[in-house]
Every structure is written in C-alpha cells, then in structure tokens.
C-alpha positions in Angstrom: 43.7 121.6 18.9 42.9 118.3 20.6 45.5 116.6 22.8 47.3 113.8 21.0 49.2 112.2 23.9 47.8 110.9 27.2 50.2 110.2 30.0 48.7 107.9 32.5 50.3 108.4 35.9 51.5 111.8 34.7 51.8 113.2 38.2 54.2 110.5 39.4 58.0 110.4 39.5 58.5 109.3 35.9 55.3 110.7 34.5 56.1 114.3 35.4 59.3 114.1 33.5 57.7 112.5 30.5 55.0 115.2 30.4 57.6 118.0 30.6 59.6 116.6 27.8 56.7 116.0 25.5 55.5 119.6 26.1 59.0 120.9 25.5 58.8 119.2 22.1 55.6 121.2 21.3 53.1 118.4 21.8 49.8 118.9 23.5 49.7 116.5 26.4 46.8 115.3 28.5 47.5 113.8 32.0 45.4 111.2 33.7 45.7 111.0 37.5 43.6 109.4 40.3 43.7 112.6 42.3 44.1 116.3 41.5 47.4 117.6 43.0 47.2 120.7 45.1 47.3 123.8 42.9 46.8 121.8 39.7 44.2 122.9 37.2 43.4 123.2 33.5 41.7 121.0 31.0 44.9 119.0 30.4 44.5 117.2 33.7 41.9 114.4 33.8 40.8 112.5 36.8 40.4 108.7 36.3 41.1 105.4 37.9 42.7 102.5 36.1 41.5 100.1 38.8 37.8 100.7 38.0 38.0 102.2 34.5 36.3 105.3 35.7 37.1 108.4 33.7 39.1 106.6 31.0 36.7 107.3 28.1 36.8 111.1 28.3 40.5 111.1 29.0 41.2 109.1 25.8 39.0 111.1 23.5 41.1 112.4 20.5 44.2 110.6 21.7 46.7 109.0 19.3 49.3 107.9 21.8 49.1 106.6 25.4 52.1 106.5 27.7 51.3 104.4 30.7 53.6 105.4 33.6 51.3 104.1 36.3 52.2 101.2 38.5 51.4 99.5 41.8 52.5 96.6 43.9 49.4 94.7 42.9 46.5 95.0 40.4 48.6 95.9 37.4 47.0 93.2 35.2 43.5 94.4 35.8 44.5 98.0 35.4 46.1 97.1 32.0 42.9 95.4 31.0 40.8 98.4 31.8 43.1 100.7 29.9 43.3 98.4 26.9 39.5 98.1 26.7 39.1 101.9 26.8 41.8 102.4 24.2 40.2 99.9 21.8 36.9 101.8 22.1 38.7 105.1 21.6 40.2 104.1 18.2 43.2 102.0 19.0 46.0 104.5 19.8 49.6 103.5 20.2 50.1 102.2 23.7 53.5 102.7 25.3 53.8 100.6 28.4 56.5 100.9 31.1 57.6 97.6 32.7 60.6 96.4 34.7 63.8 94.5 33.8 63.5 90.9 35.0 59.7 90.7 34.7 60.1 87.5 32.6 63.1 86.2 34.6 62.1 86.5 38.2 60.0 83.4 39.1 57.1 84.1 41.4 56.2 80.7 43.0 56.1 80.8 46.8 54.5 83.2 49.3 58.0 84.5 50.0 58.5 85.2 46.3 55.2 87.1 46.1 55.8 89.0 49.3 59.3 90.2 48.3 59.2 90.3 44.5 55.5 90.1 43.4 55.9 93.4 41.5 57.8 91.5 38.8 55.0 89.0 38.3 52.4 91.8 38.2 54.4 93.7 35.6 54.7 90.5 33.4 51.0 89.9 33.6 50.3 93.5 32.5 52.8 93.1 29.6 50.9 90.1 28.3 47.6 92.0 28.4 49.2 94.8 26.3 50.8 92.4 23.9 47.6 90.5 23.3 45.4 93.6 23.1 45.4 94.1 19.3 46.6 97.7 19.8 49.8 99.0 18.3 52.1 98.7 21.4 55.6 99.3 22.7 56.9 98.0 26.1 60.0 99.4 27.7 61.5 97.5 30.6 63.7 99.6 32.8 65.7 98.8 35.9 65.0 100.4 39.3 65.3 104.2 39.5 67.9 106.0 41.5 65.1 107.9 43.2 63.7 104.7 44.6 67.0 103.6 45.9 67.5 107.0 47.5 64.3 106.6 49.5 65.3 103.1 50.6 68.8 104.3 51.6 67.4 107.2 53.7 65.1 104.9 55.6 67.7 102.2 56.1 70.3 104.8 57.3 68.0 105.5 60.3 68.8 102.0 61.6 72.0 101.4 63.7 72.5 98.1 61.8 71.4 98.0 58.1 70.2 94.6 56.7 71.2 93.8 53.2 69.8 91.3 50.7 72.8 89.0 50.5 74.4 88.7 47.1 71.9 90.9 45.3 73.1 93.0 42.4 71.4 96.0 40.8 71.8 98.2 37.8 69.8 101.3 38.7 69.1 104.1 36.2 68.4 107.8 36.3 64.7 108.5 36.0 65.3 111.5 33.7 67.2 109.3 31.2 64.3 106.8 31.2 61.9 109.6 30.6 63.9 110.6 27.5 63.8 107.1 26.1 60.1 106.9 26.8 59.5 110.0 24.8 61.5 108.7 21.9 59.4 105.6 21.8 56.2 107.5 22.2 57.0 109.7 19.2 58.0 106.7 17.0 56.1 103.7 15.6 55.0 100.8 17.7 58.1 98.7 18.4 56.8 95.8 20.5 59.2 94.8 23.2 61.9 97.5 23.0 65.5 97.0 24.2 65.7 97.1 28.0 67.1 100.2 29.7 69.5 100.2 32.6 72.1 102.4 34.3 75.8 102.3 33.3 77.1 100.3 36.3 76.2 97.2 38.3 76.3 97.6 42.1 75.9 95.3 45.0 73.4 96.5 47.6 76.3 97.2 50.0 78.0 99.4 47.4 74.8 101.4 46.9 74.4 102.0 50.6 78.1 102.6 51.3 78.1 105.3 48.6 75.0 106.9 50.1 76.5 106.8 53.7 79.8 108.2 52.4 78.0 111.1 50.6 76.1 111.9 53.9 79.2 111.3 56.1 77.3 108.6 58.0 78.7 105.4 59.6 76.5 102.3 59.9 77.1 98.6 60.2 75.9 96.6 57.2 74.8 93.0 57.7 73.9 90.6 54.9 70.7 88.7 55.5 69.9 85.6 53.4 66.5 85.7 51.7 64.9 82.3 50.7 62.9 81.6 47.6 63.5 81.2 43.9 62.9 84.9 43.2 65.7 85.9 45.5 67.9 83.4 43.9 67.2 84.7 40.5 68.0 88.3 41.6 71.3 87.1 43.1 72.0 85.4 39.7 71.5 88.7 37.8 67.9 88.3 36.6 67.3 92.1 37.0 70.4 93.2 35.2 70.4 94.4 31.6 74.1 94.7 30.5 73.2 94.4 26.8 70.3 96.9 26.8 70.1 100.6 26.3 72.4 102.1 29.0 72.1 105.5 30.7 75.1 107.6 31.4 74.6 109.0 34.9 76.0 107.0 37.8 74.7 106.5 41.3 77.5 108.6 42.7 76.8 111.5 40.3 73.1 111.3 41.2 73.9 111.5 45.0 76.2 114.4 44.4 73.2 116.4 43.1 70.9 115.3 46.0 72.4 117.0 49.1 70.9 116.1 52.5 
C-alpha cells in the first residue's frame, strides 16, 4: 500500500513526534529529510532538499497529505515555493503548514528587527506562499516549544550573569501537544488558518529562567537588557501570545520536572 502522508522535516523535534503519532494511528507515513540519520533505513525515509527542490518529486508520489514541519532562520519562503510547486505537480495534496504565533504581528523593519526576530517575517512569507498556492491547505501557528527554551536556559545558565530581554512575555507550549494537534489537522479537511496554539501560562523571561535555575539548584544573577526596534516592542506588548487560541495543558514547571539534569 502506498504511503499517504509525507512528513517534511520528519526527523526533527516536532516531526519525529508527528510521525510516531500518525503511525500509531495505523497510517503509512513517508518522511522527507535532508540527511539520513545514523542507523535509519527503509523505503519510508526519503532524502530531499526543500531549498533546491531536489528529491521532492519521488517523495510526493502517491501522497494525499503533506505535513511540513521543516523550518529555518531564513529561506522559508523559497522552500515553501519549492514544496508547493512539487505538490501541485503531484496532484494537489492537502498541505498542513506549521508556523509561529506572531508571524503577522511582529513587524520586521530594521536590521535589528531582522537580526533578532527575522524568523517571524520568514514564517509569514511562507504562510502567504501556501495560502496563495491553490492547494487545499491548513496552517497552524504555535508558540515557542519548551524544548527550545530548555536549550536556551542551559546555555544561559553557564554565564555568571544572565541577560534578559527586558519586558518580554512568552507562552511556550509542549512539543508533544502541538504534535497531537498537527495530527488532528492532518487527518481532517483543509481548514485554512487554524486557531493558534499556545501553552496554558504566560511567563516573563525571568520567570522561565528562575524556574529552570530552581529546578537545577543553581543561582545566577539575572539582568534585564533593553532591545531596540519595533519587533522587540511588539514582543513586549504581547504580539507572540495566544490567550484565545487552543491551549495545551502541560506547564513549564511540569516539563522541567520530567527533564532532570
């Protein structure tokens, strides 16, 4: 039986969970990745590159649904164009696209905006490519994942003095909960722009870091650092929050309790 779902970026943090859940539901899933992970094999793993379009044709053969979990700091718009072109040639499958909360609310105007928050602009450009593609499409905007904040906290905790983006508030979400929502959308009809997804609580950056330091029994001095630019101002004003969206249940503190060390 031919695969019906292609997960682009299926070896990444979110993609792995999406693939596992789809397979648990009895679906046949094909994974597109730029590189073959060590020990991986089988016909279900396809090697391709969204940046060039290489390998997309064979990966999309027989596919009825695409879940795009891939993302990068730049180049998302062109990658979306390459994926859309290949999908149209493959018979116009349902394209489920993962974006970020605030993509349409964080202004990217100056060099500082692009350097600090260019990811939001790149995601918005990719969203527009998908929406204008003529394909049946669904876009889910999610807030930042706990896993990403954990990586940042670990790095920052190595410093004797930890700088903070002054006044910034975040509503991070558990990656597994986002994966569950992605699978629901992938198994349903095209929904256009779906309700945003975020975690159950809003935190200041200092609260996120203090919770991490407390869980690891570490003491560090936290210092707020002002960041100029319209994008930073929008973040301080709540542009990346989604209090009225679909909310996860797991808190940052619960996530940390399950991640010792």
